[in-house]
Phi, psi and omega in degrees: 000129181291150178282117180253009180289155177281132179299149178296141179295152177298144179296151177296145179301141176287133180296151179289125176298141181306323183291349184257340187308312181298319181295326179292335177274331189249330180295139185273325185233156171223147175271125180256129175245117173249170181247129174288167181302330179276002178091354180284150183281148171236114185243133181208145176282142181218158170278155183208163167230147177239110181222146174053043180059029177227147168270139177236127184228124179272129181221163170290137183298333180262008184289161175302319180303312182293318179295317179298315182296324179292327182277328182214112187284358180282127179221162170231150178230140179223124174290154194288340186283106180287345178280338177226074188296136173226116178236136177238134174251144181191193180235140186250145169245131179265123178252124178265346180201176179067041180294129180300137183299324179293329177288316176304314180296322180295319178291322179297315181291318186282320187239351177076029176216158180266116185292352178272351185257131177301151176299148179306137178084002178234158176251004183296127174289164184261154173227161180235125176267126178249114185248122173263122182282131176257340180202136174256141175238114182240124182051038177081007182244129178291140180247000000 
């Protein structure tokens, strides 16, 4: 008999811990971990913006990151400073169009480029990963 129940709603995003707010404004890179179809991790540094309690990551629409995120929405993010670890676990939505203007503006201000435009020398269209954090891990402690 098929399951006709309504899926459980996605958990509400976990609020940003006060100790992390400054780093989300000033850190330049975050390490993104997506899962390949076989369950193995794919980890890569990426640029990001953090707005409206979401991480926003610009990627090539055909990239491994985008394909992995579309197949399995579970991701982890880690800021680069190993002396003050900040890890966020969450779920990603892949956006192929309709990039929010405030996010476009944040990337333009922060990195000097328009996330809707392919990188020079490529024809790859852009996608935007929108990550809602479900759990923060700070200094090895879940928040």
